[in-house]
N, C-alpha and C positions, 0 to 999 in steps of 0.2 A: 814158472820152474816145479821143475821134479822132485819128488819127493823126496829124492836122496841128495839133490842139490840144497836141500833146505836143510839137511843133519848138518853135524858138525863134528870134527875129530880136533879137540886138543886148544879152538881158538880165542884168540886173545880176547879176553874178556872184564867186564866190572858190572858189578852187582850196583844198579838205580836204587833200586826199593824189595824189599822182603815185605810179606806177612805170612802168619800161620795159616795153616789149609789143612782139615782135619786132625789129629790125635794127635802125628806125628814127624810133618810135612810142614813144606814153606812153600809159596809162590813167590814166584821171581821176575822182576823183569831185569835185563842184562842187555850193558850195551858190547856191541864187539865189532871188532874188528871188521867183520867182512858181510855179516848179517845185517847189522845196525840194530835196533831198538829189537830184543827179543822175550818172548814171556814161554816158563819154565817151570814143573811140577819139580822139586825136589824129594823125593819119598822119601820117608824113615830118617829123615838127618835132625832129625828135635830130638831122637831116642837120647836117653844117658850118655849112650859110650859112644853115638854119633864125633868124630873125631874134623868132618865135613860143614856141619853147623857152623865152627869156630871161622869157616875162613871164607864163609859168604856171608859178606859182611862188605860195606861200602868202604872204595875205599884201597883195595887192598888186588893187586894186579891175581892176573886168575887165566889161567889153562884152560876148556870147559870143552866139553862133550856131550852132544845131546843127539834125541832124535822127532824131529816136526812134522807130527800127520793131522792138527787139528788147531785150533787158535793156539795152544800152548802144546810148549811142546815137553819130552821127558829128558831128565838132568841122568847122564850116564857116567862121565869123570869128573872129577873134579883135581885139578894141584892146584898149588900155589906158582906166581911166575913172579918171583919176589916179596920182599918186604912189604907190609902194609905201608899206607903211608900218614905218617905223623900226624896229621890235622887235628887240632885242637882250639879250643876257646869259637873267634871270630873266623877264624879260616874254615872250621870241619864247620861253621856256617856256611861261608862260601861252594865250598863242597857241597854238600846237602842241597844249596840255592840252584847249583849247576845241576844236579843230579834231577829235582825238583821242573828245572824248565826244562830238559832234555826229556824228561818221563810227559811231558805236559802237547811239545810240539812237534814231537816224531811219530809218527805209526807205526808199529811193528812191520819188521824184514822189509825197510823201505832206506835199504843203505846207501849212505852221501859218502863219496871218496873225499877223506882227511878228517872227517867227523870224529874217530876212534882217538887218531894223532893232534887233533883239536883241543878233546876232553882232557888228554895227557900233558898236553903243554900246562894247560891251566893247574891242573890240580898237583905236576909238580912244580911250579912257581907257588901254591899255596902252600906247597909241604918244604919249600925251601925259602921260607919267609919272603917270599918277592914282592914287593907293594900292592896291595890287594886291588887296587881299581883299575891302575892298569891290564892286569893281569883278566879280571872279569870282563874288559871292556870287548878287549881285544878277542875274548870268547864268544862275547854274544855279539860282535859287530861278525869272525868271521862262521859264525850258526847263521846269520840273517841272507851271506851269501850263498854260503851251502843247500839252504833250502828254497831259495830261486828270489831271498825280500833282497837278493844288497839292495843296500846306499849308495847315491849318487854321489858322489868326495869329488869332484872335478870340475864339472861345471852346474849352471844353476837350472831349472824347469825351462829354460828359454834356450840351450847351450849355449849359454854362456860363461866362457871360463870364471872359477870362483875369484872373488876379489879378495883377499885377504882381511884389509880394514873393514870389506864394508859389510854390514848388518844382515842377515835369513834369518825366515823365518823356514825353520825345514818340516815340511810334509811327509810324511813317509810313502805318502801314493805318490804324492806330485815333486816330491825334490824341493831345493830351495827357491825359498822366492824371495828377492830381495826386498827391504822392509826400508822404514824411514825413522829417524832416531824416538817419533812420539808410538813406533806402535810397539807395542808389547807383548799384542795377547800371542798365545798358543810356544813354540818351542823358541828362541829365539836367540841368536849368536854369530858370534865373527866368522868372516869366510875360513882365517887361518884356523882355526879350530876344527871346521870340516877336513880345511883339506890335510890338516895333522894327525884328524885322527882314518886316514888313509894309510899312517906311517907304522914300519912298526922298526925299534921299537916305541912304545907307548909311553911317552910322559905320564908323569901325576898330576900335573894342569891340562892336559888334555883330557884325558880319562873324569877328570872330576868334571870340566865344562861340556861333556857330554854324554851325563846322565844321563839326563832331561832327556835325549835323544834319542839315546837307547831303551829308555823306558817308553816315550811312544809308539820307536819302532816296531817292539815288542811286543806291546801292548795288544794286535789285534788277532795274535797267534795264542789268547792264553784262554780264551772262551770267556773273556768273561770273567773273571776267577778270580784273586788275589795268588801271588803263592805264599802258603803258611811259611816258608823259609824267609821271607821278607820278614813277616812279624819277629821272628825269633831272632833276627840280626839286631834288630833293635834294641833290642836285651843289651846289649854289648857296645862298652859305650867308647865311642873313638878315640884310636892312640893315634894322634897327627892327621895333620891335614891332607895325606896322600890315602889312607885308608877310608873310601869312599863309599865302598858296599856292592853289592847289585842295584843293577837297572831297576826289576820288576817287582811287581807288588803291591804298588799302590801308589793311589791316582795323586 
């Protein structure tokens, strides 16, 4: 890509992560609609009179302009693209989980069509107090598909159509393998749950039943390290059977 092709002018974006840099600047990791994940230096925004730092927060819709010549670009312009999404408590941690997951599985400047919209759907659902588990499972499922690791949810390893009442052990590398009632090792579930995992909107029952499957499917892409936000999530009490939390982060 040419140098100019790496630049952006008021591109829709969200901040995934920030950390202080030198005396007055920030290092940003953002998810943008066109360029994917991008690393940026926001110079001078930590000064006492800067209004920009208040915008550079997670879950604040933004329009960003930057110049990108090396591994890190330079932020040039920041505009609000709407009100910040009001995530609190467990829903805030669920949003931070999504941010950390994207930081872990995405390379910089490796865009995937539909990924930005997938992220927006998730945080909109969290902000609207929709059931967390279906929103998270849908996000995780679609993320794996966009990265090229989509789950086979219509046929078993031999290519036979899934039988709703049949029990299967699901291996993310090999797909669904029929098992007997006495076999319980690995991720085992009935075919109906696998079939339903491919459907939208996802039910709370399906989301809960497939949590272990999604955890196993995501694990190979996390570099062998648990996600820190999964530990934060465990500090909040479960509120109802539908709120089943993120899949990743604990074995």
